[in-house]
C-alpha positions as CSV (number, residue, x, y, z in Angstrom):
1,X,196.5,-22.5,214.0
2,X,194.2,-19.7,213.5
3,X,191.9,-18.7,216.3
4,X,188.9,-16.4,216.3
5,X,187.0,-14.6,218.8
6,X,183.6,-12.9,218.3
7,X,182.8,-9.6,220.1
8,X,179.7,-7.8,220.7
9,X,178.5,-5.0,222.8
10,X,175.7,-2.8,224.0
11,X,175.5,1.1,223.4
12,X,177.1,2.5,226.4
13,X,175.4,5.9,226.6
14,X,172.3,4.6,228.5
15,X,174.3,4.7,231.7
16,X,175.1,8.4,231.2
17,X,171.5,9.4,230.2
18,X,170.1,7.3,233.2
19,X,172.7,8.6,235.6
20,X,171.9,12.2,235.7
21,X,171.6,13.6,239.2
22,X,172.5,10.2,241.0
23,X,175.1,9.4,243.5
24,X,178.2,7.8,241.8
25,X,178.4,5.1,244.3
26,X,174.7,4.2,243.8
27,X,175.2,4.0,239.9
28,X,178.1,1.5,240.2
29,X,176.1,-0.5,242.4
30,X,173.2,-0.6,240.0
31,X,175.6,-1.5,237.2
32,X,177.0,-4.5,239.1
33,X,173.3,-5.5,239.6
34,X,173.0,-5.6,235.9
35,X,170.8,-2.4,235.3
36,X,173.4,-1.0,232.9
37,X,175.4,-2.7,230.1
38,X,179.2,-3.2,230.8
39,X,181.7,-0.7,229.3
40,X,182.5,-2.1,225.9
41,X,186.3,-2.0,226.8
42,X,185.7,-4.1,230.0
43,X,183.6,-6.6,227.9
44,X,186.4,-6.8,225.3
45,X,189.0,-7.4,228.0
46,X,186.8,-10.0,230.1
47,X,187.1,-7.6,233.1
48,X,184.0,-6.9,235.4
49,X,183.3,-4.7,238.3
50,X,182.2,-7.2,240.9
51,X,182.0,-5.2,244.2
52,X,182.2,-1.5,245.0
53,X,181.9,0.5,248.3
54,X,183.1,3.8,249.6
55,X,187.0,3.4,249.2
56,X,187.0,0.0,247.5
57,X,186.3,-1.4,244.1
58,X,187.1,-5.1,243.2
59,X,187.4,-6.2,239.5
60,X,187.4,-9.8,238.4
61,X,189.3,-10.8,235.1
62,X,191.3,-13.9,233.8
63,X,193.7,-13.1,231.0
64,X,193.3,-15.5,228.2
65,X,195.6,-16.4,225.1
66,X,194.1,-13.4,223.3
67,X,195.7,-11.2,225.9
68,X,199.1,-12.6,225.4
69,X,202.1,-10.6,223.9
70,X,204.4,-12.3,221.4
71,X,206.5,-13.6,224.4
72,X,203.6,-15.6,225.8
73,X,202.9,-13.5,228.7
74,X,200.0,-11.3,229.6
75,X,200.3,-8.0,227.6
76,X,200.9,-4.7,229.6
77,X,197.8,-3.2,228.1
78,X,195.6,-5.5,230.2
79,X,197.1,-4.3,233.3
80,X,196.8,-0.6,232.2
81,X,193.1,-1.3,231.3
82,X,192.6,-2.4,234.9
83,X,194.2,0.6,236.1
84,X,192.1,2.8,233.8
85,X,188.9,1.1,234.7
86,X,189.9,1.6,238.4
87,X,190.3,5.3,237.7
88,X,187.0,5.7,236.1
89,X,185.2,4.0,239.0
90,X,187.0,6.3,241.4
91,X,185.8,9.5,239.6
92,X,182.3,8.0,239.1
93,X,182.1,7.3,242.9
94,X,183.2,11.0,243.7
95,X,180.9,12.8,241.6
96,X,177.2,13.0,240.9
97,X,176.5,12.8,237.2
98,X,175.0,16.0,236.1
99,X,173.1,17.0,233.1
100,X,175.9,18.5,231.1
101,X,178.1,15.5,231.8
102,X,180.9,17.5,233.6
């Protein structure tokens, strides 16, 4: 039986442009509030950041059939994506966004 999933996303760069000079924690809180579109990868994987504070970030996601590997278990890439998103959040929290993006 063939299954199909449709995926759409918004341009992710508005976050970067609106982030210039703002504290990372504030940006993440504003993203949770819906002021920025979710990262395309997070939307693709059905993972979202739902809480963030100094020293803590909480992601919510429920693996679905399209996340399975040939053995019928969740593909390791799902967990790796969670780790990578957490790393992104850590770096954004630690830094203020500056004009040159560094």
